[in-house]
One Martini backbone bead per residue (centre of mass of N, CA, C, O) as a GRO file, in nm:
protein
  263
    1MET     BB    1  -1.668  18.640   3.459
    2ILE     BB    2  -1.807  18.960   3.429
    3VAL     BB    3  -1.925  19.182   3.695
    4PRO     BB    4  -2.056  19.338   3.494
    5MET     BB    5  -2.117  19.330   3.180
    6PRO     BB    6  -1.949  19.432   2.933
    7THR     BB    7  -1.967  19.627   2.662
    8SER     BB    8  -1.682  19.491   2.561
    9ALA     BB    9  -1.599  19.118   2.506
   10PRO     BB   10  -1.437  18.939   2.326
   11ARG     BB   11  -1.344  18.634   2.266
   12ARG     BB   12  -1.074  18.457   2.427
   13THR     BB   13  -0.769  18.284   2.435
   14GLY     BB   14  -0.616  18.199   2.717
   15SER     BB   15  -0.332  18.314   2.936
   16PHE     BB   16  -0.205  18.474   3.220
   17VAL     BB   17   0.082  18.402   3.413
   18LEU     BB   18   0.143  18.409   3.745
   19THR     BB   19   0.446  18.518   3.896
   20GLU     BB   20   0.718  18.624   4.086
   21ASP     BB   21   0.848  18.765   3.809
   22VAL     BB   22   0.637  18.957   3.781
   23THR     BB   23   0.585  19.290   3.666
   24VAL     BB   24   0.507  19.640   3.726
   25ARG     BB   25   0.371  19.894   3.524
   26VAL     BB   26   0.374  20.253   3.579
   27THR     BB   27   0.156  20.512   3.449
   28GLY     BB   28   0.111  20.788   3.565
   29GLN     BB   29  -0.179  20.812   3.784
   30ALA     BB   30  -0.152  20.465   3.891
   31ARG     BB   31  -0.059  20.379   4.181
   32THR     BB   32  -0.316  20.306   4.336
   33ALA     BB   33  -0.418  20.085   4.143
   34ALA     BB   34  -0.162  19.911   4.151
   35ALA     BB   35  -0.179  19.849   4.454
   36LEU     BB   36  -0.449  19.702   4.438
   37LEU     BB   37  -0.360  19.484   4.243
   38ARG     BB   38  -0.128  19.366   4.414
   39GLU     BB   39  -0.307  19.288   4.652
   40HIS     BB   40  -0.484  19.081   4.504
   41ILE     BB   41  -0.254  18.899   4.412
   42PHE     BB   42  -0.146  18.829   4.691
   43ARG     BB   43  -0.407  18.698   4.805
   44GLN     BB   44  -0.419  18.473   4.573
   45THR     BB   45  -0.079  18.387   4.550
   46GLY     BB   46   0.166  18.539   4.729
   47TYR     BB   47   0.258  18.761   4.531
   48LEU     BB   48   0.502  19.026   4.537
   49LEU     BB   49   0.504  19.264   4.317
   50ALA     BB   50   0.709  19.438   4.128
   51GLU     BB   51   0.850  19.716   3.993
   52SER     BB   52   0.876  19.817   3.636
   53PRO     BB   53   0.947  19.974   3.329
   54ASP     BB   54   0.911  19.656   3.185
   55GLY     BB   55   0.646  19.543   3.256
   56MET     BB   56   0.386  19.304   3.180
   57LEU     BB   57   0.214  19.479   3.390
   58MET     BB   58  -0.003  19.738   3.300
   59VAL     BB   59  -0.067  20.066   3.451
   60SER     BB   60  -0.273  20.333   3.304
   61HIS     BB   61  -0.288  20.684   3.300
   62ASP     BB   62  -0.509  20.833   3.035
   63PRO     BB   63  -0.657  21.133   2.965
   64ALA     BB   64  -0.676  21.086   2.635
   65MET     BB   65  -0.899  20.912   2.652
   66ARG     BB   66  -1.175  20.795   2.447
   67GLY     BB   67  -1.522  20.680   2.473
   68LEU     BB   68  -1.561  20.596   2.814
   69GLY     BB   69  -1.582  20.803   3.005
   70PRO     BB   70  -1.549  20.858   3.360
   71GLU     BB   71  -1.550  20.504   3.407
   72GLY     BB   72  -1.369  20.391   3.200
   73TYR     BB   73  -1.207  20.100   3.035
   74ALA     BB   74  -0.908  19.909   2.942
   75LEU     BB   75  -0.861  19.543   2.892
   76LEU     BB   76  -0.562  19.350   2.826
   77VAL     BB   77  -0.531  18.989   2.784
   78SER     BB   78  -0.255  18.787   2.739
   79ASN     BB   79  -0.002  18.557   2.736
   80ASP     BB   80   0.228  18.811   2.776
   81ALA     BB   81   0.013  19.038   2.877
   82VAL     BB   82  -0.091  19.343   3.059
   83MET     BB   83  -0.350  19.607   2.995
   84LEU     BB   84  -0.434  19.898   3.185
   85ARG     BB   85  -0.674  20.157   3.092
   86ALA     BB   86  -0.734  20.508   3.192
   87GLY     BB   87  -0.867  20.845   3.250
   88THR     BB   88  -0.941  20.746   3.546
   89GLN     BB   89  -0.969  20.634   3.865
   90ALA     BB   90  -1.235  20.486   3.832
   91GLY     BB   91  -1.154  20.316   3.589
   92LEU     BB   92  -0.921  20.169   3.725
   93ARG     BB   93  -1.084  20.033   3.947
   94HIS     BB   94  -1.264  19.869   3.756
   95GLY     BB   95  -1.033  19.717   3.615
   96VAL     BB   96  -0.934  19.569   3.865
   97GLN     BB   97  -1.196  19.408   3.914
   98SER     BB   98  -1.188  19.257   3.646
   99PHE     BB   99  -0.920  19.121   3.688
  100ARG     BB  100  -1.002  18.971   3.942
  101GLN     BB  101  -1.232  18.800   3.792
  102LEU     BB  102  -1.011  18.660   3.591
  103MET     BB  103  -0.903  18.505   3.814
  104THR     BB  104  -0.759  18.214   3.923
  105ASN     BB  105  -0.668  17.975   4.158
  106ASP     BB  106  -0.379  17.919   3.979
  107GLY     BB  107  -0.272  18.218   3.870
  108ALA     BB  108  -0.457  18.301   3.639
  109VAL     BB  109  -0.547  18.502   3.344
  110ARG     BB  110  -0.791  18.556   3.150
  111ALA     BB  111  -0.845  18.625   2.847
  112ALA     BB  112  -0.885  18.974   2.723
  113ASP     BB  113  -1.109  19.239   2.559
  114VAL     BB  114  -1.181  19.534   2.727
  115ARG     BB  115  -1.467  19.760   2.703
  116ASP     BB  116  -1.582  19.993   2.961
  117SER     BB  117  -1.911  20.123   3.074
  118PRO     BB  118  -2.155  20.289   3.218
  119ALA     BB  119  -2.490  20.398   3.194
  120PHE     BB  120  -2.467  20.499   3.496
  121ALA     BB  121  -2.370  20.713   3.761
  122TRP     BB  122  -2.592  20.561   3.933
  123ARG     BB  123  -2.499  20.293   4.180
  124GLY     BB  124  -2.706  20.179   4.437
  125VAL     BB  125  -2.740  20.148   4.799
  126SER     BB  126  -2.923  20.074   5.091
  127SER     BB  127  -2.875  20.154   5.457
  128ALA     BB  128  -2.839  20.087   5.753
  129LEU     BB  129  -2.651  20.127   6.021
  130LEU     BB  130  -2.376  19.952   6.093
  131ALA     BB  131  -2.117  19.823   6.181
  132PRO     BB  132  -1.818  19.929   6.077
  133ALA     BB  133  -1.718  19.654   5.964
  134GLU     BB  134  -1.974  19.603   5.790
  135MET     BB  135  -1.953  19.857   5.615
  136ARG     BB  136  -1.678  19.789   5.489
  137LYS     BB  137  -1.767  19.526   5.357
  138ALA     BB  138  -1.982  19.654   5.180
  139ILE     BB  139  -1.789  19.834   5.018
  140ASP     BB  140  -1.619  19.608   4.903
  141ARG     BB  141  -1.855  19.473   4.746
  142MET     BB  142  -1.932  19.713   4.575
  143ALA     BB  143  -1.660  19.747   4.429
  144THR     BB  144  -1.662  19.475   4.283
  145TYR     BB  145  -1.944  19.582   4.118
  146LYS     BB  146  -1.921  19.900   4.059
  147LEU     BB  147  -2.030  20.060   4.277
  148ASN     BB  148  -2.107  20.426   4.403
  149VAL     BB  149  -2.363  20.416   4.615
  150LEU     BB  150  -2.433  20.503   4.965
  151HIS     BB  151  -2.738  20.483   5.131
  152VAL     BB  152  -2.806  20.652   5.437
  153PHE     BB  153  -2.904  20.653   5.792
  154PRO     BB  154  -2.798  20.912   6.007
  155ASP     BB  155  -2.786  20.765   6.353
  156GLY     BB  156  -2.492  20.805   6.444
  157ASP     BB  157  -2.177  20.853   6.497
  158PRO     BB  158  -1.992  21.102   6.365
  159ASP     BB  159  -1.717  20.953   6.349
  160ALA     BB  160  -1.827  20.704   6.198
  161LEU     BB  161  -1.926  20.863   5.954
  162ARG     BB  162  -1.656  20.975   5.864
  163ASP     BB  163  -1.520  20.702   5.821
  164LEU     BB  164  -1.718  20.605   5.606
  165VAL     BB  165  -1.669  20.827   5.399
  166GLU     BB  166  -1.362  20.772   5.365
  167TYR     BB  167  -1.378  20.475   5.281
  168GLY     BB  168  -1.552  20.521   5.038
  169ARG     BB  169  -1.367  20.714   4.882
  170ASP     BB  170  -1.123  20.505   4.863
  171HIS     BB  171  -1.354  20.306   4.691
  172GLY     BB  172  -1.561  20.482   4.510
  173ILE     BB  173  -1.775  20.577   4.741
  174THR     BB  174  -2.072  20.747   4.784
  175VAL     BB  175  -2.209  20.903   5.064
  176VAL     BB  176  -2.565  20.916   5.111
  177PRO     BB  177  -2.794  21.095   5.274
  178GLU     BB  178  -3.092  21.073   5.470
  179LEU     BB  179  -3.290  21.362   5.498
  180SER     BB  180  -3.428  21.612   5.706
  181PRO     BB  181  -3.506  21.898   5.859
  182ALA     BB  182  -3.425  21.759   6.144
  183THR     BB  183  -3.118  21.644   6.011
  184VAL     BB  184  -2.948  21.879   5.863
  185GLU     BB  185  -2.696  21.911   6.064
  186LEU     BB  186  -2.538  21.663   5.900
  187LEU     BB  187  -2.423  21.774   5.628
  188ASP     BB  188  -2.107  21.818   5.697
  189LEU     BB  189  -2.037  21.499   5.682
  190PHE     BB  190  -2.121  21.531   5.361
  191PRO     BB  191  -1.976  21.581   5.042
  192SER     BB  192  -2.206  21.520   4.893
  193ARG     BB  193  -2.425  21.656   4.648
  194TRP     BB  194  -2.622  21.451   4.765
  195VAL     BB  195  -2.970  21.424   4.888
  196HIS     BB  196  -3.186  21.222   5.048
  197ILE     BB  197  -3.572  21.208   5.080
  198GLY     BB  198  -3.709  20.971   4.975
  199THR     BB  199  -4.075  21.027   4.978
  200ALA     BB  200  -4.067  21.313   5.015
  201THR     BB  201  -4.155  21.633   5.005
  202LEU     BB  202  -4.024  21.913   4.847
  203THR     BB  203  -3.976  22.194   4.988
  204THR     BB  204  -3.887  22.513   4.951
  205LYS     BB  205  -3.725  22.540   5.214
  206PHE     BB  206  -3.550  22.283   5.186
  207ALA     BB  207  -3.433  22.349   4.910
  208GLY     BB  208  -3.291  22.612   4.998
  209LEU     BB  209  -3.106  22.484   5.207
  210LEU     BB  210  -2.955  22.295   5.015
  211GLU     BB  211  -2.857  22.512   4.818
  212ARG     BB  212  -2.679  22.671   5.028
  213HIS     BB  213  -2.498  22.387   5.048
  214GLY     BB  214  -2.471  22.254   4.755
  215LYS     BB  215  -2.731  22.070   4.720
  216LEU     BB  216  -2.894  21.771   4.585
  217PRO     BB  217  -3.197  21.634   4.547
  218VAL     BB  218  -3.331  21.303   4.611
  219ARG     BB  219  -3.542  21.025   4.498
  220TRP     BB  220  -3.763  20.813   4.434
  221HIS     BB  221  -3.889  20.677   4.175
  222ASP     BB  222  -4.198  20.832   3.998
  223GLY     BB  223  -4.197  20.825   3.656
  224SER     BB  224  -3.998  20.993   3.558
  225THR     BB  225  -3.728  21.081   3.327
  226ALA     BB  226  -3.528  21.196   3.554
  227VAL     BB  227  -3.262  20.989   3.592
  228LEU     BB  228  -2.982  20.830   3.751
  229GLY     BB  229  -3.050  20.524   3.866
  230PRO     BB  230  -2.989  20.249   4.030
  231HIS     BB  231  -3.154  20.086   4.326
  232GLY     BB  232  -3.094  19.922   4.634
  233LYS     BB  233  -3.035  19.667   4.888
  234LEU     BB  234  -2.819  19.539   5.111
  235ALA     BB  235  -3.014  19.311   5.230
  236GLU     BB  236  -3.015  19.141   4.948
  237GLY     BB  237  -2.729  19.098   4.891
  238ASP     BB  238  -2.534  18.974   4.642
  239ASP     BB  239  -2.761  18.958   4.431
  240GLY     BB  240  -2.841  19.256   4.456
  241LEU     BB  241  -2.572  19.379   4.370
  242ARG     BB  242  -2.563  19.250   4.089
  243ALA     BB  243  -2.827  19.375   3.984
  244VAL     BB  244  -2.744  19.671   4.009
  245ALA     BB  245  -2.491  19.655   3.838
  246THR     BB  246  -2.629  19.565   3.578
  247ALA     BB  247  -2.826  19.805   3.554
  248GLY     BB  248  -2.593  20.025   3.539
  249TRP     BB  249  -2.500  19.919   3.247
  250VAL     BB  250  -2.796  19.874   3.086
  251GLY     BB  251  -3.053  19.988   3.234
  252GLU     BB  252  -3.234  20.146   3.507
  253LEU     BB  253  -3.512  20.272   3.698
  254ARG     BB  254  -3.499  20.451   4.033
  255THR     BB  255  -3.354  20.737   4.049
  256THR     BB  256  -3.439  21.083   4.125
  257SER     BB  257  -3.494  21.394   4.097
  258ALA     BB  258  -3.582  21.657   4.299
  259VAL     BB  259  -3.875  21.877   4.309
  260ALA     BB  260  -3.975  22.182   4.369
  261PRO     BB  261  -4.194  22.397   4.409
  262ALA     BB  262  -4.266  22.709   4.255
  263TRP     BB  263  -4.380  22.863   4.533
   0.00000   0.00000   0.00000
């Protein structure tokens, strides 16, 4: 079972069996995703798969793919071969996670024909800053469920925050700070175009400050129709992550753009 449930995944029978002789074919700009896939396979089976131009396990970056959006992917697993294709790096990362979920404990990969993309671009969780190792584990878990926004309250060491932002970026997670006018000096630590303001009212002065830095404010969903996507809390644990991931694929309203007053 793939979580969140794919957009399209008709039932198939059979499986692709991983052995030490299986090789990986990489086409286009897919080397990073292929390395992630090989790492997951090694952890599960102990097989360190080699690359080959005629490998039975293909990972392909194909910018010409259409109809799957900026984070979509296609994954085909048959008895004889595996083909993962996406037009973006985000799509390839999501495809790798679905492949990972299809793996069994005995080194097989369940047959599948998946075409998948999220309903919302924003699929996030919020958290107070934990110890660096705990935050990295949280990002790993988020990536497993194809979440992509980590909303934090930046009250820690600037170097630790930079490390968190970089680790998130490497795993497809954008770290979004919750700031106020009093903490806005931390803006430069976060390349995210979004800044969360919690439940605060966005004043004209604060909005202008964010605009000068090229930032867009967001807040908790307040009943308006202009929503970004689902948002949960890291403290809700694995069940909470799965719920947010599912909502991000099928649609649920949680986070919205913040609007400053006109005066």
